[in-house]
N, C-alpha and C positions, 0 to 999 in steps of 0.2 A: 504494500500500500504506500502511496506517495504521502509525504509529510505536509499537512495543511497547517497554516499559521493564522490564528485568529487576528483579524484586522486587515487581512488581505483584500477583502471586498471593499472595505472603506477606503483603502489605499487606491484601489482601482477607480472608485467613484470620485473621490475628492482630491486625489493627488494632482501634482502639477507636472510630474515627469511623464513623458509619453513612452519612454523606453523602460520596460519593466523586466523582471525576472522572477515571477511568482507562479506558484502552483495552486490551482483551484480544482474543485470537483464540479463536473457538469451534471447537475441533477435533473435538467430538462432541456430538450432542444425541440423547437417548434418552427416549422416552415411558416413564414409570414403569408397571410392571406387577407383579402379585403372582402368582407361579407361572405366568408367561406370559400372564396375563389382564390387559389394560389396565384401569386404574381408570376409573370412570365420568367423573370430572373429568379433563380433560387436564392432566396434570402432567408436567413435563420435568426431567430431570437434564442439566446441561451440563458439559462438560469444557472449562475455560478454560486458555489458555496465554499466558505472557508471553515466550515463545521459549526460556526456560531451564527453567522449571517449569510443571507443569500442576496444576489444582485442580478437583475435582468440586464443583458447587454445585447447588442447586435453583433453579428459576425460579418466581417467584410467578405462579400461574395467571392473575392479573388482567392480566399483561403478556405472555401467550402470543402476542399479535398481533405482537410484534417478530420472532418466528421466521418469519413468512410472508415477510419481506423479507430474511432472512439467507441468503446463498449458502453453499455448502460451504466450510468453513474461513474464513468471513467474520469480521468484527470487530464487537464491541459496545463502546459507551461506557457504562460502568456508573456510575450516579449514586447509587444507594442500595442498601444491603444490611442484613440483619438476621442476627446471629450468635447461636446458642444452643448450649449444652452439653446433649447428649442421650445418656444411657448412656455417659458418658465420652468421647464424640466431639463435636467441634465441627462444627456444621452451619451452612452459610452459605446464605441465601436471597437471591437478587437480587430487589429490590423496585422498582428503577427503572433502566431501560436503554433505549438506542435503538441502532439499527443504524448503523454507520459505512459510508456508501456506497462500494462498490468495483465494478469491472467484472468480471463472471464469477466462476467458481470460482477459489479461491485455493489455493496450496500451503501446507502447514504450515511455519511459520517456525521454524528451529532444530531442536533435538532435545529437546523438553521432557520432563523426568523428573517423575514424580508427587511432589508436595509433601506431606510429612507435617508434623505439628505441631512436631517438633524442628527440622527444616530451616527451617520457617517462622519460628520464634522467632529462629534465627540470622540469617536474611536480614533480618528486620525490625530486629533489634538493630544490624546493620551499617548498614542504611539510615538509622536514627535517628542513629547515631554520626556517619556521614558528613555528614548534614544539620546536626547540631549543631556539628560541627567547622567546616564551611563557614560557618555563621552566625557563630560566634565569630571565625573568621579574618577575615571581612568586617567585623564590628562592632568587634572589639578591635584588630586590626592594620590595619584599613582597606584590606584587599586587595580587589580586584575580579576 
């Protein structure tokens, strides 16, 4: 099983860096349709999980091929995302990813709750604070 890190979904949603190196579990993949009619281009919405939170994202259609190797509840290593504000909502598009190899269908890890922008901001702030505190602790007090 791939190692999931709590806070990864918040980092994907709220972060400022477009280049990432994170592992998430894909707990749902849905082909996008309008009124039940699939679009001509194959576009997918993925629900990602870090075991505590889940996040809906779009998959760039240029990398749809990664889905062919993805088992149910499998894992993706996300390398790149694009974030945009559209009608007051933050939309995340995964533009670079590859499948983390696992054997067979996987169970959903944890009990992920849907992440919203407010929770995301809190989790990211806590993650940044912890990293900054750790950095200063190691640098200033020379702790390891």
